[in-house]
C-alpha positions in Angstrom: 18.3 38.2 -2.2 15.1 37.3 -0.6 13.9 34.4 -1.9 9.7 34.8 -2.0 7.0 32.8 -1.7 5.9 33.6 -5.2 9.5 33.0 -7.0 9.4 29.1 -5.5 5.8 28.7 -7.1 6.8 30.0 -10.2 10.0 27.4 -10.1 7.9 24.4 -8.7 5.2 25.5 -11.8 8.1 25.2 -14.5 10.2 22.4 -13.2 7.8 20.2 -10.8 10.5 20.4 -8.4 9.4 20.1 -4.6 9.2 23.0 -2.5 12.8 22.6 -0.7 14.5 21.9 -3.4 12.8 24.8 -5.3 13.7 27.0 -2.8 17.5 25.9 -2.6 17.7 26.3 -6.2 16.9 30.2 -5.9 18.9 30.4 -2.8 21.8 28.6 -4.7 21.3 31.1 -7.8 20.2 34.1 -6.0 17.1 34.4 -7.5 17.8 33.9 -11.0 14.9 31.6 -12.5 16.6 30.5 -15.9 20.1 29.2 -13.3 18.2 28.0 -10.7 15.9 25.6 -13.6 19.2 24.3 -14.6 20.5 23.7 -11.6 17.5 21.6 -11.2 18.2 19.9 -14.4 22.0 19.6 -13.0 20.9 17.8 -10.1 18.4 15.6 -11.7 15.6 17.0 -10.0 13.8 18.5 -12.5 13.8 15.3 -14.6 12.5 13.5 -11.8 9.9 15.6 -11.3 8.9 15.2 -15.1 8.4 11.7 -14.2 5.8 12.6 -11.7 2.9 12.0 -14.0 3.6 9.1 -15.3 1.3 6.2 -13.7 3.4 3.7 -11.4 1.9 0.7 -10.2 4.3 -1.9 -10.4 6.7 -1.6 -7.1 7.1 -3.9 -3.6 5.3 -4.6 -0.5 7.7 -4.5 2.2 7.1 -5.5 6.1 9.0 -5.5 8.8 9.0 -6.4 12.5 10.1 -5.0 15.7 9.1 -6.4 18.7 5.3 -5.7 19.4 5.2 -3.6 16.3 4.5 -4.5 12.7 4.6 -2.4 9.6 4.2 -2.5 5.6 5.2 -0.2 3.3 4.0 -0.3 -0.4 6.6 1.4 -2.8 5.8 2.0 -6.6 7.6 1.5 -9.8 6.3 2.1 -13.5 7.6 -1.5 -14.4 8.1 -4.8 -12.7 11.8 -4.3 -14.0 12.7 -2.1 -11.8 10.9 -3.3 -8.5 13.5 -6.8 -9.3 16.5 -4.2 -9.3 18.3 -4.8 -6.5 18.7 -0.9 -5.8 15.3 -0.8 -5.6 15.0 -3.2 -3.4 17.4 -2.2 -0.6 16.0 1.6 -1.1 12.3 -0.4 -0.2 13.7 -2.6 2.9 15.3 0.9 4.4 12.5 2.9 4.0 10.5 -0.1 5.4 12.8 -0.5 8.6 12.5 3.6 8.9 8.8 3.5 9.1 8.9 1.4 12.2 9.9 4.3 13.6 6.9 6.9 12.5 3.3 6.7 12.4 2.0 7.3 9.2 2.9 8.7 5.4 3.8 12.2 6.0 5.9 11.5 8.5 7.9 8.8 6.9 8.1 11.3 3.8 10.0 13.4 6.8 11.9 10.9 8.3 16.3 10.7 7.5 17.7 7.8 6.0 21.5 8.0 5.4 21.1 11.5 6.6 18.3 12.9 3.9 14.7 12.8 3.7 12.9 9.9 2.4 11.1 12.2 0.0 14.7 13.2 -1.0 16.2 9.7 -1.3 12.9 8.9 -3.6 13.4 11.8 -5.6 17.3 11.0 -6.1 16.4 7.3 -6.6 13.5 8.2 -9.7 16.5 10.5 -11.2 19.0 7.4 -11.4 17.0 5.0 -12.5 14.8 6.6 -15.2 11.4 5.8 -13.6 8.5 7.3 -11.6 8.5 6.0 -8.1 6.1 6.4 -5.2 5.6 5.6 -1.4 2.5 5.5 -1.6 1.2 4.1 1.7 2.4 2.5 5.2 0.3 1.0 7.7 1.2 -0.8 11.2 -0.1 -3.4 13.3 0.3 -4.0 17.3 0.0 -6.6 19.8 1.8 -8.9 22.3 3.4 -10.1 19.5 2.8 -9.5 15.1 3.5 -12.4 12.2 4.5 -11.7 9.1 4.3 -13.4 5.7 5.2 -12.1 1.7 3.5 -14.0 -0.9 5.5 -13.8 -4.0 8.7 -12.6 -1.9 11.3 -10.7 -4.2 13.7 -11.1 -1.9 13.5 -11.4 2.0 10.7 -9.1 3.5 9.3 -7.9 0.4 7.0 -8.8 -2.4 3.7 -7.9 -4.0 1.7 -9.1 -0.9 2.6 -8.3 2.3 1.1 -9.3 5.5 0.9 -8.3 8.8 -1.4 -10.2 11.9 -1.3 -9.0 15.0 -2.1 -11.4 18.3 -2.8 -11.0 21.7 -1.1 -13.8 23.9 2.1 -15.7 22.5 2.4 -17.1 18.9 3.3 -20.7 18.4 3.3 -20.5 14.7 -0.2 -20.0 14.2 0.0 -16.1 13.4 2.3 -16.9 9.9 -0.4 -19.6 9.2 -3.2 -17.3 9.2 -1.1 -14.5 7.6 -0.7 -16.9 4.8 -4.7 -17.6 4.4 -5.2 -13.4 4.7 -2.7 -13.3 1.9 -5.0 -16.1 -0.1 -8.7 -14.8 0.8 -8.0 -11.4 1.3 -10.8 -10.5 3.8 -12.6 -7.4 4.5 -12.4 -7.1 7.4 -11.6 -8.8 11.0 -15.1 -8.8 12.3 -19.0 -7.9 11.5 -18.1 -5.3 13.8 -15.5 -3.8 11.4 -17.0 -4.5 8.1 -17.9 -1.1 6.4 -21.6 -0.4 6.8 -22.3 0.7 3.1 -20.6 -2.7 2.1 -23.2 -4.7 4.3 -25.9 -2.4 3.1 -25.2 -2.8 -0.6 -25.1 -6.8 0.3 -28.5 -6.9 2.1 -30.0 -5.2 -0.9 -28.7 -7.2 -3.4 -29.9 -10.5 -1.3 -33.4 -8.6 -0.9 -33.8 -8.1 -4.2 -33.2 -11.7 -4.7 -35.2 -13.3 -2.1 -38.0 -11.5 -3.3 -38.0 -12.7 -6.6 -38.7 -16.1 -5.2 -42.5 -14.8 -5.0 -42.5 -16.0 -0.9 -44.3 -14.6 1.4 -42.5 -11.8 3.6 -42.1 -13.7 6.9 -39.8 -16.0 4.8 -38.3 -13.5 2.7 -36.8 -11.9 6.1 -35.5 -15.3 7.3 -34.3 -15.9 3.7 -32.1 -13.1 4.1 -31.2 -13.4 7.5 -29.3 -17.2 6.6 -27.6 -15.2 3.2 -26.4 -12.3 5.0 -24.6 -14.7 8.0 -23.0 -16.4 5.1 -21.9 -13.7 3.8 -20.5 -12.4 7.1 -18.5 -15.7 7.0 -17.2 -15.6 4.0 -15.7 -11.8 4.2 -14.7 -11.3 8.1 -11.4 -13.0 9.1 -12.7 -14.7 11.8 -15.5 -15.7 10.7 -14.0 -17.3 7.2 -13.1 -21.3 7.0 -9.3 -21.7 7.9 -7.3 -22.8 4.0 -5.7 -25.0 6.4 -8.3 -27.0 8.2 -11.7 -26.1 6.8 -13.5 -27.4 9.4 -12.7 -24.5 11.7 -13.2 -20.8 11.3 -10.4 -18.4 12.0 -11.0 -17.5 15.2 -11.7 -21.4 16.3 -8.3 -22.5 14.9 -6.6 -19.1 16.4 -8.5 -20.1 20.0 -7.2 -23.6 19.6 -3.9 -22.1 19.6 -4.2 -19.9 22.8 -4.1 -16.2 21.0 -6.7 -13.6 20.2 -6.6 -12.1 16.7 -6.2 -8.5 17.4 -5.8 -7.1 13.7 -4.3 -7.5 10.6 -2.8 -5.9 7.2 -2.9 -7.3 3.7 -1.5 -5.2 1.4 -0.7 -5.4 -2.1 0.8 -3.8 -4.9 -1.4 -1.6 -7.0 -4.6 -2.4 -5.2 -7.1 0.8 -6.7 -4.5 2.3 -9.2 -5.8 2.6 -12.6 -3.4 1.6 -14.6 -3.4 3.1 -18.5 -3.6 0.4 -21.3 -0.8 1.3 -23.6 -2.0 0.4 -27.5 1.1 -0.5 -28.8 -0.1 -0.6 -32.7 -1.3 2.7 -31.9 1.5 4.7 -30.7 4.0 2.8 -33.7 1.0 4.6 -36.0 1.4 7.8 -34.1 5.3 7.7 -34.4 5.3 7.4 -37.9 2.3 9.6 -39.1 
């Protein structure tokens, strides 16, 4: 029987299964919609799909370095309990290593891991562990050398915050120290040139209003804004920040002293930007009793 796109679409909407899984279910069951639904349930794929609407804001960031390349990958789960699960951690480590060979999340989802696409490995884990999980993002850096640091490590190479620093030159150990600095200070960009123009304009606008409230002449206000913007750039850009382990020097100066140049960095923290749903436990209990 010919499996049409409309049939695949209908099954996907009914079960929430992925396109390839829906097509395979229909093919295996000669286009019988109910049998295909049962097939998906048997395989745990429909069950996994039903969990896909739940917020997954916990999880782990995995980091891996191979020579001149480093990668950071965030894989989310619904609870921190799962993030402590050895099976979940093993999966994060495997997917992170696969990520060293691809360029983006789409390519990572399609990449092979133990004979299956990473997306299928994740779907199988959802069905087995019973929580929604998402491969949220990945990022890479490259340089003559790459240093890695994991803050709040759950196990080797993964934790709540993963940092990578790409350097030009030979790393004598300063790379990890700078990575630790980044974990603590969370700089907005590498340098002023890399800073989001919208962020600069917003800060300048606020500082301008503050300066004008002083009632001083316009020429003085301009100088005030200039000085405050300079301080702002020093605070939010990595190279301009005071190095936490030696506050008398900037990160740029510390790197220069060590004979290296910081080319790029990644700081990836679990759950950044995900809106977590606040659970009202008392209301849930009342609803059940009502």
